[in-house]
LUMTI-113348 format. One record per residue (C-alpha): residue number from 1; x, y, z. Coordinates in nm, 2 decimals, decimal comma. Each point is the difference from the previous one (the first is absolute). Example, Ala and Ser with C-alpha at 12.3 -4.5 7.8 and 13.67 -1.06 7.14 Angstrom:
{resi = 1 | c1 = 1,23 | c2 = -0,45 | c3 = 0,78}
{resi = 2 | c1 = 0,14 | c2 = 0,34 | c3 = -0,07}
END
This chain:
{resi = 1 | c1 = -0,14 | c2 = -0,70 | c3 = 0,05}
{resi = 2 | c1 = -0,07 | c2 = -0,13 | c3 = -0,36}
{resi = 3 | c1 = -0,33 | c2 = 0,03 | c3 = -0,19}
{resi = 4 | c1 = -0,12 | c2 = -0,34 | c3 = -0,12}
{resi = 5 | c1 = -0,38 | c2 = 0,06 | c3 = 0,01}
{resi = 6 | c1 = -0,23 | c2 = 0,26 | c3 = -0,16}
{resi = 7 | c1 = -0,16 | c2 = 0,06 | c3 = 0,34}
{resi = 8 | c1 = 0,33 | c2 = 0,15 | c3 = 0,12}
{resi = 9 | c1 = -0,05 | c2 = 0,29 | c3 = -0,24}
{resi = 10 | c1 = -0,27 | c2 = 0,25 | c3 = 0,09}
{resi = 11 | c1 = -0,02 | c2 = 0,20 | c3 = -0,33}
{resi = 12 | c1 = -0,21 | c2 = -0,17 | c3 = -0,26}
{resi = 13 | c1 = 0,21 | c2 = 0,11 | c3 = -0,29}
{resi = 14 | c1 = 0,32 | c2 = -0,12 | c3 = 0,16}
{resi = 15 | c1 = -0,17 | c2 = -0,34 | c3 = 0,07}
{resi = 16 | c1 = -0,05 | c2 = -0,02 | c3 = -0,38}
{resi = 17 | c1 = 0,37 | c2 = 0,07 | c3 = -0,05}
{resi = 18 | c1 = 0,08 | c2 = -0,27 | c3 = 0,25}
{resi = 19 | c1 = -0,22 | c2 = -0,25 | c3 = -0,18}
{resi = 20 | c1 = 0,18 | c2 = 0,09 | c3 = -0,33}
{resi = 21 | c1 = 0,34 | c2 = -0,05 | c3 = 0,18}
{resi = 22 | c1 = -0,10 | c2 = -0,36 | c3 = 0,05}
{resi = 23 | c1 = 0,07 | c2 = -0,04 | c3 = -0,37}
{resi = 24 | c1 = 0,37 | c2 = 0,09 | c3 = 0,05}
{resi = 25 | c1 = 0,18 | c2 = -0,33 | c3 = 0,05}
{resi = 26 | c1 = 0,35 | c2 = -0,03 | c3 = 0,14}
{resi = 27 | c1 = 0,15 | c2 = -0,22 | c3 = -0,28}
{resi = 28 | c1 = 0,25 | c2 = -0,17 | c3 = 0,23}
{resi = 29 | c1 = -0,26 | c2 = -0,11 | c3 = 0,25}
{resi = 30 | c1 = -0,31 | c2 = -0,03 | c3 = -0,21}
{resi = 31 | c1 = -0,22 | c2 = 0,19 | c3 = 0,24}
{resi = 32 | c1 = -0,16 | c2 = 0,34 | c3 = -0,02}
{resi = 33 | c1 = 0,16 | c2 = 0,29 | c3 = 0,19}
{resi = 34 | c1 = -0,30 | c2 = 0,06 | c3 = 0,22}
{resi = 35 | c1 = -0,01 | c2 = -0,35 | c3 = 0,14}
{resi = 36 | c1 = 0,37 | c2 = 0,00 | c3 = 0,04}
{resi = 37 | c1 = -0,04 | c2 = 0,29 | c3 = 0,24}
{resi = 38 | c1 = 0,21 | c2 = 0,25 | c3 = -0,20}
{resi = 39 | c1 = -0,25 | c2 = 0,29 | c3 = 0,03}
{resi = 40 | c1 = 0,05 | c2 = 0,19 | c3 = 0,32}
{resi = 41 | c1 = -0,22 | c2 = 0,31 | c3 = -0,06}
{resi = 42 | c1 = -0,23 | c2 = 0,16 | c3 = -0,25}
{resi = 43 | c1 = -0,10 | c2 = 0,36 | c3 = -0,01}
{resi = 44 | c1 = -0,06 | c2 = 0,29 | c3 = -0,24}
{resi = 45 | c1 = 0,27 | c2 = 0,25 | c3 = -0,09}
{resi = 46 | c1 = -0,08 | c2 = 0,29 | c3 = -0,24}
{resi = 47 | c1 = -0,30 | c2 = -0,19 | c3 = -0,13}
{resi = 48 | c1 = 0,20 | c2 = -0,31 | c3 = -0,08}
{resi = 49 | c1 = 0,00 | c2 = -0,33 | c3 = 0,18}
{resi = 50 | c1 = 0,32 | c2 = -0,04 | c3 = 0,21}
{resi = 51 | c1 = 0,12 | c2 = -0,35 | c3 = 0,09}
{resi = 52 | c1 = 0,25 | c2 = -0,05 | c3 = 0,27}
{resi = 53 | c1 = 0,15 | c2 = -0,35 | c3 = -0,05}
{resi = 54 | c1 = 0,30 | c2 = -0,22 | c3 = 0,03}
{resi = 55 | c1 = 0,15 | c2 = -0,29 | c3 = -0,18}
{resi = 56 | c1 = 0,08 | c2 = -0,34 | c3 = 0,15}
{resi = 57 | c1 = 0,37 | c2 = 0,10 | c3 = -0,01}
{resi = 58 | c1 = 0,16 | c2 = 0,34 | c3 = -0,05}
{resi = 59 | c1 = 0,19 | c2 = -0,13 | c3 = -0,31}
{resi = 60 | c1 = -0,30 | c2 = -0,16 | c3 = -0,15}
{resi = 61 | c1 = 0,10 | c2 = -0,09 | c3 = -0,36}
{resi = 62 | c1 = -0,36 | c2 = 0,03 | c3 = -0,12}
{resi = 63 | c1 = -0,08 | c2 = 0,32 | c3 = 0,18}
{resi = 64 | c1 = 0,01 | c2 = 0,22 | c3 = -0,31}
{resi = 65 | c1 = -0,24 | c2 = -0,25 | c3 = -0,17}
{resi = 66 | c1 = -0,24 | c2 = 0,02 | c3 = 0,29}
{resi = 67 | c1 = 0,01 | c2 = 0,38 | c3 = 0,01}
{resi = 68 | c1 = -0,07 | c2 = 0,02 | c3 = -0,37}
{resi = 69 | c1 = -0,29 | c2 = -0,24 | c3 = 0,04}
{resi = 70 | c1 = -0,14 | c2 = 0,21 | c3 = 0,28}
{resi = 71 | c1 = 0,01 | c2 = 0,31 | c3 = -0,21}
{resi = 72 | c1 = -0,17 | c2 = -0,18 | c3 = -0,29}
{resi = 73 | c1 = -0,28 | c2 = -0,14 | c3 = 0,22}
{resi = 74 | c1 = -0,08 | c2 = 0,33 | c3 = 0,17}
{resi = 75 | c1 = -0,01 | c2 = 0,18 | c3 = -0,33}
{resi = 76 | c1 = -0,25 | c2 = -0,26 | c3 = -0,12}
{resi = 77 | c1 = -0,23 | c2 = 0,14 | c3 = 0,27}
{resi = 78 | c1 = 0,02 | c2 = 0,34 | c3 = -0,17}
{resi = 79 | c1 = 0,26 | c2 = 0,17 | c3 = 0,22}
{resi = 80 | c1 = 0,26 | c2 = 0,20 | c3 = -0,19}
{resi = 81 | c1 = 0,28 | c2 = -0,13 | c3 = 0,23}
{resi = 82 | c1 = 0,07 | c2 = -0,15 | c3 = 0,34}
{resi = 83 | c1 = 0,25 | c2 = 0,09 | c3 = 0,27}
{resi = 84 | c1 = 0,19 | c2 = -0,29 | c3 = 0,13}
{resi = 85 | c1 = 0,22 | c2 = 0,03 | c3 = 0,31}
{resi = 86 | c1 = 0,23 | c2 = -0,28 | c3 = 0,07}
{resi = 87 | c1 = 0,10 | c2 = -0,07 | c3 = 0,36}
{resi = 88 | c1 = 0,18 | c2 = -0,27 | c3 = 0,18}
{resi = 89 | c1 = -0,10 | c2 = 0,11 | c3 = 0,35}
{resi = 90 | c1 = -0,13 | c2 = -0,24 | c3 = 0,12}
{resi = 91 | c1 = 0,17 | c2 = -0,26 | c3 = -0,22}
{resi = 92 | c1 = -0,24 | c2 = -0,25 | c3 = -0,15}
{resi = 93 | c1 = -0,03 | c2 = -0,34 | c3 = 0,16}
{resi = 94 | c1 = -0,23 | c2 = -0,30 | c3 = -0,09}
{resi = 95 | c1 = -0,23 | c2 = 0,07 | c3 = 0,30}
{resi = 96 | c1 = -0,12 | c2 = 0,31 | c3 = -0,19}
{resi = 97 | c1 = -0,17 | c2 = -0,22 | c3 = -0,26}
{resi = 98 | c1 = -0,38 | c2 = -0,05 | c3 = -0,02}
{resi = 99 | c1 = -0,14 | c2 = -0,29 | c3 = 0,20}
{resi = 100 | c1 = -0,05 | c2 = -0,19 | c3 = -0,32}
{resi = 101 | c1 = 0,36 | c2 = 0,02 | c3 = -0,10}
{resi = 102 | c1 = 0,12 | c2 = -0,07 | c3 = 0,35}
{resi = 103 | c1 = -0,19 | c2 = -0,33 | c3 = -0,01}
{resi = 104 | c1 = 0,12 | c2 = -0,08 | c3 = -0,36}
{resi = 105 | c1 = 0,36 | c2 = 0,05 | c3 = 0,10}
{resi = 106 | c1 = -0,02 | c2 = -0,13 | c3 = 0,36}
{resi = 107 | c1 = 0,08 | c2 = 0,33 | c3 = 0,16}
{resi = 108 | c1 = -0,08 | c2 = 0,04 | c3 = 0,37}
{resi = 109 | c1 = -0,06 | c2 = 0,33 | c3 = 0,18}
END
């Protein structure tokens, strides 16, 4: 459902993008968006990385900050732009986090 590990992405260049996305921190939670389980899908569209993702809540007050940081990090890899598709289907829930964060926050599957 969510992508929290590099081995969940087949394309090598998209794995590099995913690694870079670990530098994007949700400022309210203090964890990166990959470990939070906010990335649902990664693919190519018109030669650009496309990220299908969600926020922890549809009205996320720091959502625009996160989106701007994603764009910045992907451009640091040399891509002219990134396509970001927000979805809330399925809605995010704590069980989507990486195993590391589940342990840290006491989340059970």
